[in-house]
C-alpha positions in Angstrom: 20.0 51.6 -54.0 22.5 49.5 -51.7 26.0 50.9 -51.1 29.1 49.0 -50.5 28.9 48.5 -46.7 25.3 49.2 -46.2 22.2 47.4 -45.4 19.5 47.1 -48.3 16.5 49.0 -48.2 13.1 47.2 -49.0 11.9 47.7 -52.5 8.7 50.3 -52.9 6.5 47.1 -53.5 7.8 45.7 -50.2 7.3 49.1 -48.8 3.7 49.4 -49.5 3.0 45.5 -48.2 4.7 46.2 -45.0 2.6 49.3 -44.5 -0.8 47.6 -45.2 0.2 44.8 -42.6 0.8 47.7 -39.9 4.5 48.5 -39.9 5.4 51.1 -37.9 8.7 51.0 -36.9 10.8 54.5 -36.7 12.7 54.6 -39.7 15.4 57.3 -41.5 14.2 56.5 -44.9 11.0 56.4 -46.8 9.4 56.5 -50.3 7.1 59.4 -51.1 4.1 60.7 -53.5 5.3 64.3 -53.4 7.2 65.1 -56.6 5.3 66.9 -58.8 5.6 64.9 -62.0 3.9 62.4 -60.1 6.5 59.6 -60.4 7.4 57.8 -56.8 10.7 59.3 -55.3 13.0 58.0 -52.5 14.1 60.6 -49.9 15.9 60.7 -46.4 13.6 62.2 -44.1 13.7 62.8 -40.2 10.4 61.1 -39.3 9.6 58.6 -36.3 7.1 56.7 -38.6 6.2 57.8 -42.3 3.9 55.1 -42.2 1.2 57.3 -40.2 1.3 60.1 -43.1 -0.5 59.8 -46.4 2.2 60.8 -49.0 5.0 58.7 -47.4 5.9 55.3 -47.0 8.3 53.9 -44.9 11.5 52.0 -46.3 13.3 50.2 -43.5 16.2 47.7 -44.3 15.2 44.1 -45.4 16.8 43.1 -42.2 14.7 45.3 -40.0 11.5 44.2 -41.8 12.1 40.7 -41.1 13.1 41.5 -37.1 9.5 43.2 -37.4 7.8 40.0 -38.3 10.1 37.9 -35.9 8.9 40.6 -33.1 5.1 41.4 -34.0 4.0 38.8 -35.9 6.0 36.3 -34.1 7.2 34.3 -37.1 10.3 32.4 -36.6 12.3 33.3 -40.0 15.7 32.6 -40.7 18.2 32.5 -43.4 19.8 28.8 -44.1 22.6 28.0 -45.9 22.3 25.0 -48.1 24.5 23.2 -50.7 26.0 26.4 -52.6 23.2 28.5 -52.0 21.0 30.4 -49.4 17.2 30.0 -48.7 14.7 31.3 -46.2 12.6 29.4 -44.1 9.7 30.0 -41.6 8.6 27.8 -38.8 5.1 27.5 -37.0 4.4 25.1 -34.3 7.8 23.3 -35.0 7.5 22.9 -38.4 7.8 24.0 -41.3 5.8 26.7 -42.8 7.4 27.3 -45.9 10.6 28.0 -47.7 11.6 30.8 -49.7 14.1 30.8 -52.6 15.4 27.2 -52.5 14.6 26.2 -56.2 16.1 29.5 -57.2 19.6 28.5 -56.1 19.9 31.9 -54.4 23.6 32.8 -54.6 24.1 35.7 -51.7 22.7 35.9 -48.1 20.8 39.5 -49.0 18.9 37.6 -51.9 17.6 35.0 -49.6 16.8 37.7 -47.3 14.7 39.4 -49.9 13.0 36.3 -51.1 11.9 35.6 -47.6 10.6 39.0 -46.6 8.6 38.5 -50.2 7.3 35.3 -49.0 6.4 36.4 -45.3 4.5 39.3 -47.1 2.8 37.5 -49.5 1.7 35.0 -46.6 0.7 37.9 -44.0 -1.3 39.4 -47.2 -3.2 36.5 -48.0 -3.5 35.4 -44.3 -5.0 38.6 -42.9 -6.7 40.2 -46.4 -10.2 41.7 -45.3 -13.0 39.1 -45.8 -16.0 41.4 -47.9 -18.6 38.6 -48.2 
């Protein structure tokens, strides 16, 4: 999906989780369910926020999704360059809340961004899961 010189889009699974968490920023790209063969498709559409539509899921860049977490969820999330690898860290109340990708020795900034987004999606997905007791 990534072209040379362009920012990487979130995966379909990441897009679904972002929608569940309330991602509502304007993007030009989305995943859709309207293909007649029932498969998930990818398309560019001129919507302001496709997450408001039933058949579409907004597909922001990973960088924009991380910015959304920083701006909306007030997460302090950053990519760190370690010894010959990259990893993501999330801070809350001046202490490290989680580290993403450090054990995997991620070789690129983009891999670390995606790992950080996955960690944030998992953390917020669990933290704000509805309680049905």
